Each structure stands twice: as structure tokens, then as C-alpha cells.
C-alpha positions in Angstrom: 0.0 0.0 0.0 1.9 3.0 -1.2 0.9 6.4 -2.7 3.0 9.0 -4.5 1.9 12.2 -6.2 4.2 14.4 -8.4 3.3 17.7 -9.9 5.3 20.7 -11.1 3.1 22.8 -8.8 4.6 21.0 -5.8 8.1 22.2 -6.5 7.8 25.7 -5.0 6.1 24.2 -2.0 8.9 21.6 -1.6 11.5 24.3 -1.8 9.7 26.3 0.9 9.3 23.2 3.0 13.0 22.4 2.6 13.9 25.8 4.0 11.6 25.3 7.0 12.9 21.8 7.9 16.5 23.0 7.4 16.0 25.4 10.2 14.9 22.7 12.6 17.1 21.1 15.2 17.2 17.2 15.1 18.3 14.5 17.4 18.7 10.7 16.9 15.6 8.9 18.1 15.9 7.3 21.5 13.2 4.8 20.6 13.2 2.4 17.7 11.5 4.1 14.7 10.2 2.4 11.6 10.0 4.7 8.6 7.0 4.9 6.3 9.5 6.2 3.6 11.7 3.1 3.6 9.6 0.5 5.4 12.6 -0.2 7.6 14.0 0.9 11.0 15.8 4.2 10.8 18.2 6.2 13.1 20.5 8.9 11.8 18.6 9.4 8.5 15.8 11.3 10.3 18.3 14.0 11.4 18.9 15.0 7.7 16.4 17.6 6.5 16.4 16.0 3.0 14.9 12.9 4.5 11.7 14.9 5.4 11.6 16.5 1.9 11.7 13.0 0.4 8.9 11.9 2.8 6.7 14.6 1.1 7.8 13.8 -2.4 8.0 10.0 -2.5 5.6 7.1 -1.9 4.4 6.3 1.6 5.2 2.6 2.3 2.6 2.1 5.0 2.2 -1.6 4.4 5.9 -2.3 4.5 6.3 -0.3 7.7 3.5 -2.2 9.4 5.0 -5.5 8.2 8.4 -4.5 9.7 6.7 -3.7 13.0 4.9 -7.1 13.0 8.1 -8.9 12.4 9.6 -7.2 15.4 6.7 -8.6 17.5 4.4 -5.6 17.6 0.7 -6.5 18.0 -0.8 -3.4 19.6 -0.9 -0.4 17.2 -1.8 3.1 18.6 -2.6 5.8 16.1 -1.8 9.3 17.3 -3.5 11.7 15.0 -6.7 13.6 14.4 -8.8 10.6 13.3 -8.7 6.8 12.9 -7.9 6.5 9.2 -4.7 4.4 9.7 -6.5 2.2 12.2 -9.0 1.4 9.4 -6.2 0.8 6.9 -4.0 -1.3 9.2 -6.1 -4.5 9.3 -6.2 -4.6 5.5 -2.4 -5.3 5.5 -3.1 -8.6 7.3 -3.7 -10.5 4.0 -0.6 -12.6 4.3 -0.5 -12.8 8.1 -1.3 -16.0 9.9 -4.5 -16.6 11.8 -2.7 -16.4 15.1 -1.4 -12.9 14.2 -4.8 -11.7 13.0 -6.4 -12.8 16.3 -3.7 -11.1 18.5 -3.6 -7.8 16.7 -5.5 -4.6 17.6 -5.4 -1.0 16.2 -6.4 1.8 18.5 -6.9 5.4 17.5 -6.6 8.0 20.3 -8.8 10.4 18.5 -12.0 9.9 16.5 -13.8 12.5 14.5 -17.0 13.7 16.1 -16.3 12.0 19.5 -15.4 13.5 22.8 -11.6 13.8 22.8 -10.8 13.0 26.5 -13.1 10.0 26.4 -11.5 8.7 23.2 -8.0 9.2 24.5 -8.7 7.5 27.9 -10.5 4.6 26.2 -7.5 4.0 24.0 -5.2 4.1 27.0 -7.4 1.7 28.9 -7.4 -0.8 25.9 -3.6 -0.5 25.7 -3.3 -1.2 29.5 -5.5 -4.3 29.5 -3.3 -5.7 26.7 -0.3 -5.6 29.1 1.3 -2.3 27.9 2.6 -0.1 30.7 0.7 3.2 31.1 1.9 6.0 33.4 -1.4 6.5 35.2 0.2 8.9 37.7 0.7 11.4 34.9 -2.8 10.8 33.5 -4.4 11.6 36.8 -1.9 14.3 37.9 -3.7 17.4 39.3 -7.1 15.7 39.4 -7.0 14.8 43.1 -7.2 11.0 42.4 -5.2 8.7 44.7 -4.4 5.1 44.9 -6.3 2.9 47.4 -5.5 -0.6 48.6 -7.7 -3.5 47.4 -9.6 -5.5 50.0 -7.4 -8.3 51.3 -9.6 -10.9 53.0 -11.8 -11.8 50.1 -8.7 -12.6 48.0 -7.0 -14.7 50.6 -8.4 -18.1 50.2 -7.4 -21.6 49.3 -9.6 -24.1 47.5 -9.7 -27.7 48.6 -12.3 -29.1 46.2 -11.1 -30.8 43.1 -11.6 -28.8 39.9 -14.2 -30.4 37.7 -13.1 -31.1 34.1 -15.5 -29.9 31.6 -15.6 -30.1 27.8 -16.5 -26.7 26.6 -14.3 -26.1 23.6 -14.8 -27.3 20.0 -11.2 -28.6 20.0 -12.0 -30.9 23.0 -14.7 -32.5 20.9 -12.4 -33.1 18.0 -13.9 -30.3 15.9 -12.2 -27.4 14.1 -12.7 -23.8 15.1 -13.5 -21.5 12.1 -13.1 -18.4 14.4 -16.4 -16.9 13.2 -18.8 -15.2 15.6 -21.8 -17.1 14.1 -20.1 -20.4 13.5 -18.4 -22.0 16.4 -17.2 -25.4 15.0 -16.3 -27.1 11.8 -15.9 -30.7 10.8 -14.6 -32.3 7.6 -16.4 -35.4 6.3 -13.5 -37.7 5.3 -15.6 -40.1 3.2 -16.9 -37.4 0.8 -14.5 -34.4 1.3 -17.5 -32.3 2.4 -17.5 -29.8 5.2 -20.0 -28.7 7.9 -19.8 -25.6 9.9 -22.2 -25.3 12.8 -23.4 -22.6 15.3 -26.2 -21.3 17.4 -28.2 -18.1 16.8 -30.4 -16.3 19.2 -31.5 -12.8 20.1 -29.7 -13.1 23.4 -26.5 -14.7 22.1 -26.1 -12.2 19.2 -27.9 -9.2 20.6 -27.5 -7.1 17.4 -29.8 -9.6 15.5 -32.7 -8.2 17.6 -32.4 -5.0 15.7 -33.5 -6.7 12.4 -37.2 -7.0 12.6 -39.4 -8.0 9.7 -43.2 -8.0 10.0 -42.8 -7.9 13.8 -40.5 -10.9 13.9 -36.7 -11.1 14.5 -35.4 -12.4 11.1 -31.8 -13.3 10.5 -30.8 -10.9 7.7 -29.9 -12.4 4.3 -26.5 -10.6 4.7 -25.8 -12.8 7.7 -26.6 -16.0 5.8 -24.4 -14.7 2.9 -21.6 -13.9 5.5 -21.7 -17.5 6.8 -21.6 -18.9 3.3 -18.6 -16.8 2.5 -16.8 -18.1 5.7 -17.7 -21.7 4.7 -16.2 -21.0 1.3 -13.0 -19.7 2.9 -12.7 -22.9 4.9 -13.3 -25.0 1.7 -10.8 -23.0 -0.4 -13.5 -21.3 -2.5 -13.3 -17.6 -2.2 -16.2 -16.6 -4.4 -20.0 -17.3 -4.0 -21.1 -17.9 -7.5 -24.7 -17.9 -6.6 -26.9 -18.0 -3.5 -30.7 -18.2 -3.3 -32.6 -17.3 -0.1 -35.4 -19.9 0.1 -37.1 -19.3 3.5 -36.7 -16.5 6.0 -34.8 -17.7 9.1 -37.0 -16.4 12.0 -35.6 -16.5 15.5 -37.9 -17.6 18.4 -38.8 -15.1 21.1 -37.0 -17.4 23.7 -34.1 -19.7 23.1 -32.4 -20.1 19.7 -31.8 -22.2 16.7 -29.1 -24.6 15.6 -27.5 -23.6 12.3 -25.4 -25.7 9.9 -23.7 -24.6 6.7 -22.9 -27.6 4.6 -20.4 -27.7 1.7 -20.5 -30.7 -0.6 -17.4 -32.3 -2.2 -16.0 -30.4 -5.2 -16.9 -31.4 -8.8 -14.4 -31.7 -11.7 -14.2 -27.9 -12.0 -13.8 -27.3 -8.2 -17.4 -26.0 -7.7 -19.1 -26.9 -4.5 -22.8 -26.9 -3.6 -23.5 -25.1 -0.3 -26.6 -25.0 1.9 -27.7 -23.2 5.1 -29.9 -25.2 7.4 -31.6 -24.4 10.7 -33.4 -26.3 13.4 -35.0 -25.3 16.7 -32.6 -26.0 19.5 -35.1 -28.0 21.5 -35.7 -30.3 18.5 -34.3 -33.8 18.3 -30.9 -33.5 16.7 -31.7 -36.1 14.1 -35.0 -34.5 13.4 -36.0 -32.4 10.4 -34.0 -29.4 9.3 -35.2 -26.5 7.2 -33.0 -25.3 4.3 -33.0 -21.5 4.2 -30.4 -20.9 1.5 -28.6 -22.8 -1.2 -25.9 -22.0 -3.7 -22.6 -22.7 -5.3 -19.1 -21.9 -4.2 -16.1 -21.6 -6.6 -12.4 -20.8 -6.3 -11.7 -17.0 -6.1 -11.7 -15.3 -9.6 -9.2 -12.5 -9.7 -11.0 -11.1 -12.8 -14.0 -10.4 -10.7 -11.9 -8.5 -8.1 -10.3 -6.3 -10.7 -13.5 -5.5 -12.5 -15.3 -4.5 -9.3 -12.7 -2.1 -7.8 -13.3 1.2 -9.7 -15.4 4.2 -9.0 -15.2 4.8 -5.3 -11.9 6.7 -5.0 -13.3 10.2 -5.8 -15.7 10.9 -2.9 -18.4 12.1 -3.1 -18.6 11.0 -6.7 -18.4 13.7 -9.4 -21.8 15.0 -10.5 -23.6 13.1 -7.8 -26.6 14.8 -6.2 -27.2 14.5 -2.4 -30.3 12.5 -1.4 -32.4 13.7 1.5 -32.6 10.9 4.1 -35.2 12.5 6.3 -37.8 9.9 7.2 -36.0 7.1 5.4 -35.9 4.6 8.2 -39.4 5.5 9.6 -40.8 4.8 6.2 -39.2 1.4 6.1 -40.7 0.7 9.5 -44.1 1.5 8.2 -43.5 -1.0 5.4 -42.7 -3.7 8.0 -38.9 -3.4 8.1 -38.2 -2.1 11.6 -34.5 -1.6 11.9 -32.9 -0.9 15.3 -29.8 1.3 15.8 -27.3 -1.3 14.7 -28.9 -1.7 11.3 -29.7 2.0 10.7 -26.3 2.4 9.0 -26.8 4.9 6.2 -25.1 8.2 7.1 -25.3 10.1 3.7 -26.4 9.3 0.2 -26.1 10.6 -3.4 -27.6 9.8 -6.8 -26.0 10.0 -10.3 -28.4 8.7 -13.0 -29.1 5.1 -12.2 -26.2 4.9 -9.7 -26.7 5.3 -6.0 -23.9 6.1 -3.6 -23.8 6.1 0.2 -21.7 6.2 3.3 -22.6 3.5 5.8 -21.2 2.8 9.3 -21.7 0.6 12.4 -22.5 2.3 15.7 -19.6 2.5 18.1 -19.0 -0.6 20.2 -20.2 -3.1 17.6 -17.5 -5.8 17.3 -16.4 -6.9 13.9 -13.6 -9.3 14.8 -14.0 -12.6 13.0 -16.4 -11.4 10.4 -15.5 -10.9 6.7 -18.0 -8.1 6.6 -20.3 -7.6 9.6 -23.8 -8.5 8.5 -25.3 -5.2 9.8 -22.8 -3.2 7.7 -23.5 -5.2 4.5 -27.3 -5.0 5.2 -27.1 -1.2 5.6 -25.4 -1.1 2.2 -28.4 -3.0 0.7 -30.7 -0.4 2.2 -29.4 2.0 -0.5 -31.5 0.1 -3.0 -34.6 1.5 -1.4 -33.7 5.2 -1.7 -36.4 7.0 -3.6 -38.3 3.8 -4.3 -42.0 3.4 -3.3 -42.3 0.0 -1.7 -45.4 -2.0 -2.5 -44.6 -4.3 0.4 -41.8 -6.2 2.1 -38.8 -6.9 0.0 -35.9 -9.1 1.1 -32.6 -10.2 -0.6 -33.3 -13.3 -2.8 -30.7 -14.1 -5.4 -27.0 -13.2 -4.9 -24.4 -13.7 -7.6 -20.6 -13.3 -7.6 -20.2 -12.4 -3.9 -16.5 -11.8 -2.9 -15.1 -10.4 0.4 -11.9 -8.6 -0.3 -11.0 -7.2 3.1 -12.2 -7.8 6.7 -12.5 -5.6 9.8 -14.5 -2.7 8.3 -16.7 -0.6 10.5 -17.6 1.9 7.8 -17.8 1.8 4.0 -18.5 3.7 0.9 -21.2 2.0 -1.2 -22.1 2.0 -4.9 -25.3 0.4 -6.2 -25.8 0.3 -9.9 -27.6 -1.9 -12.5 -25.8 -5.2 -12.8 -24.0 -6.2 -15.9 -26.4 -9.1 -16.4 -29.4 -6.8 -16.5 -31.0 -8.6 -13.5 -31.0 -6.8 -10.2 -28.2 -4.5 -9.1 -24.5 -4.7 -8.4 -23.2 -3.6 -5.0 -19.7 -2.5 -4.0 -18.3 -1.6 -0.6 -15.0 0.2 -0.3 -13.0 1.8 2.5 -12.1 5.5 2.9 -9.3 5.2 0.3 -11.5 3.5 -2.3 -9.9 0.0 -1.7 -12.6 -2.7 -2.2 -14.1 -4.3 0.9 -16.8 -6.5 -0.7 -18.5 -6.8 -4.0 -21.8 -8.4 -5.2 -22.1 -8.9 -9.0 -25.9 -9.1 -8.9 -28.5 -9.0 -6.2 -32.2 -9.4 -6.8 -34.9 -8.7 -4.1 -38.1 -10.7 -3.7 -41.4 -9.5 -2.2 -42.4 -11.4 0.9 -45.7 -11.2 2.7 -46.0 -10.7 6.4 -48.0 -14.0 6.5 -45.0 -15.8 5.0 -42.6 -14.5 7.7 -45.1 -15.5 10.4 -45.6 -18.9 8.9 -41.8 -19.3 8.7 -41.6 -18.9 12.5 -44.6 -20.9 13.5 -45.1 -23.8 11.1 -41.9 -25.7 11.8 -42.2 -25.5 15.6 -45.9 -25.7 16.2 -47.6 -27.7 13.4 -47.5 -31.1 11.7 -48.8 -31.2 8.2 -49.8 -34.1 5.9 -51.6 -34.8 2.7 -55.3 -35.8 3.0 -57.4 -37.1 0.1 -61.0 -36.2 -0.1 -63.6 -37.2 -2.7 -64.8 -34.3 -5.0 -68.4 -34.1 -6.0 -69.5 -34.2 -9.7 -69.8 -30.5 -9.7 -66.2 -29.9 -8.4 -63.5 -29.2 -10.8 -59.7 -29.2 -11.1 -58.0 -28.0 -14.1 -54.6 -26.3 -13.7 -51.9 -25.7 -11.4 -51.1 -22.1 -10.8 -49.1 -20.0 -8.4 -52.0 -20.1 -6.0 -51.3 -16.6 -4.7 -48.7 -16.6 -1.9 -48.4 -20.3 -1.1 -49.3 -22.2 -4.4 -52.0 -24.8 -5.0 -54.7 -26.1 -7.3 -57.1 -23.8 -9.1 -60.6 -25.1 -9.5 -62.1 -23.7 -12.8 -64.3 -26.3 -14.6 -66.6 -29.4 -14.2 -65.1 -32.9 -14.0 -67.0 -35.9 -12.7 -65.9 -39.2 -11.3 -62.5 -38.0 -10.1 -61.0 -38.0 -6.6 -58.9 -34.9 -6.3 -56.5 -33.8 -3.5 -58.1 -31.4 -1.1 -56.7 -27.9 -0.9 
């Protein structure tokens, strides 16, 4: 990650800058310093004024500098500056780092735009302190009247005599793999077929942010969350692109308790394509009982051509010739239509329109954890809300058909979004990028589908509360049955003519 900009107009500025830095006194750094100019540790070089002129003129080797710090064992990065831009860019340099490094690393900005500065600074110091870094708290509290107090002693002076019970609480203890995903706690490979199963548990209590996604009065797992789980399964299976994914049935969470979830990946065919499915079952059901398939699709190895094709158009921001869109009343209008989003999912901060293209800035509220996700489902879902800007909704519409889904970078808490007609002519393409225009995720085509409130309700009640079967009843001579149609919302036979002597299935 490096950037360089040269222009004849810069020369007078550089000459003036050289005069200024030439009048400054320098000393050799007492602490080890890694240069973003060379990507290596520097000492005497920084005492030469020409070094700082080169720093303005030449490329910034941010990624190389971060890699050098990692090699020296640094895992806690503190950004001292007016905002958290570098803290957003830093995790993107983890592409080649091992999983252990990714899990151990944290980026902490000491200042954040629009946030109380003392609180932001002290929060960063506290996070540094709990990670084992020494903090001079005496200097922090100097002049405030604060003083140290002794902790109570008796409550901490005890010796246990009971044997410690051995419990099996980790996936590794059960012989399972750990995908490291917040929604999928374990993974198992099926040796006989080469397939893969990732499993987890979803509930409004376990993943509190899910309670902010309410459709027709029910907590529904967003399609973005199902897509995120499928992407993670693809990563485990070595397939970095979701070729297609169809949402078949809304996954409704119960008011109490949760549901078991499994993402199954079949063995690869001759071309490396793998069939994937997302299944769920009430947690109080018999494990070998019936499961409901909520999504199905195909995974393929990552296609670099898709990545390159998707990355343009989000560097200039706001986009040239784009007209701002008024967001007043946007989320209340969605709530009236049956899509009641809570604070976590109300992510659109600003929006623009340019012809058939829509652009937006989306962000997660402070405190929403993104560790382990490719793209947090609430951030991706907020990007999809852009499709509803300026559109009169006839009813509930939910994501239905996804094509060419690729996650390019993880750890994003905010994104630039572009929604435009897809190349295929069906649905729209969706792109998410960071503050520098680097791609976070791309969807080649997304098609929405209208869903009735009754269908959502049925999705939550039928599997748990009802048993259905086929019953044959005799039809009278006047009864008729001629075609099979869509049958409205749930399908069925259409009675239109007169047929005698037939026994027809009851509707």
C-alpha cells in the first residue's frame, strides 16, 4: 500500500518546505523508529532535512512499515492523529499474516472525529493497558486529586480444597475445528466425501444485534448474515467466491431460546465448484429431526478477474456530478412498510444519486464488534438499504438471489457504497470500499423478492408448532380441477371447470 503524487506545482512548496525543515534542530531517536518512507528501521537518517523532503515527495510505504513492526513482535498499534484513518487501513495489511497474528492484533486510534476527545483518549489508553502495555497513570491523573487505594485483602486470601471439575466446553475438546467466526463455532470435515460442515447457534440473546433486524414484527436473521456465513464456509473450503446463493425461506428467531445452524459444503466437482446450503433447526428439537434449508448456492475458487472488475469508481468521494439524497424519514418509512431496523442496522449516514447509480456512506455504531467477520452483516445489510432510496415500496422486499459475492478485506466498521444496475441486467451490483477507495466486498448481482407478512409469520410458527400431511377427499361431480397455478402466496390447485368421477386432493 503506497501512494505517490508528483506535480510541477509542488516544487515551490517543496523548496519552501526544505527551508523550514533546514532550520529545525534534530536528534537521533531514543526509541526504535520504523520509517514509512523506507519501510525499515531508521536512526541517523531522520536528522537529515532532506529525509523529510523525500517523505513529502516519495511514496508512503505504510504496508511495508507495518510489516516490519509485525516482524519485530508488535501486536498493539496506537494511532496518534486527528482521526482513525490508519486504524482502518492497518487491518487490511493482514492479507498474508497467519490466523494467530490476526487474532492477536489490535489497532487503537486515540482520537476519533465527532467524538469526545478526552473520552476517546482514555478509552484507547485503557485498551492498551488491558493488553499488558505499561501506562503512566500517575501522569494521567496528575492534578485531578485522584489517589491510589488498597484493594480489600480478606476476600482474595483463600485456598480451594475441592477438586476442579473437568468440563468439555471447547470445540477442540470435541475433535472439531474452530473457524473463528462469531456465528459459526465449530467445523468438521467429512472424510468419506470431502465435504465440510460448519455449525453454530443463533439467538437474540447470544447475538444481541440480531434483535435490531425486525421484519413484520419478527426477528429475522438478515440475508446478509446468511451470505456472510456462506462466505466463511467458502474460505474454509478454499472457495473464495460465492457464484450464486438463493434465499429460500426466512430464518426467524424464536422469542425465547435459539436455533441450531449448519452450513454444509459438498465435495467439489471436476471444476472445483461446491454446492453449499444453510440449514436451521429449533434448538429444542431432536438432533436427528427435520432441518429446514434456508439458503442454497454454489461456491467456486476465487476469480481475480471479478476482483479487478469491481474495484473502480469509489476513490473520488463524493462522486463527481452526484446529487445528495435527503434521508429525512427514510428509516421511519421502512418501519411503516414492515422493516423495523434498530440502531445497529440504521447504518446509512449520507447518500447521493447519479443517474441510475446510488452512492452512500454506511457505518456501524460505536461498540459493535467486527472481529472474526468478513463483513459484519449489519454493515452489509445497511449497504443494501441503499437500493430503497427514492423507491416506493409495494410491500416487504428481502434479498433473494445473490451472484458473484466476494469479500476482499475484513474488519471494516464503515464503508463507501455504490449500487448500480448489474452487468447481467438482473438486479443491481453492490460494491463496498473503505475510505481510500480500496474494495471491501462486491456483489455482482442482487435481486430482491417480495415477501408477505404472513409468509414471515408462517416461517416462524409452522416448523415449531404444526405437523402437516396430505389428506385425500372425494370431490363431487360439480367440483372441478384443471390447472396448477401460483396459488397466490403459497401455491396450490385452481378449480375452474366441471369434471366428474375424479378423486382430487383437497386444498
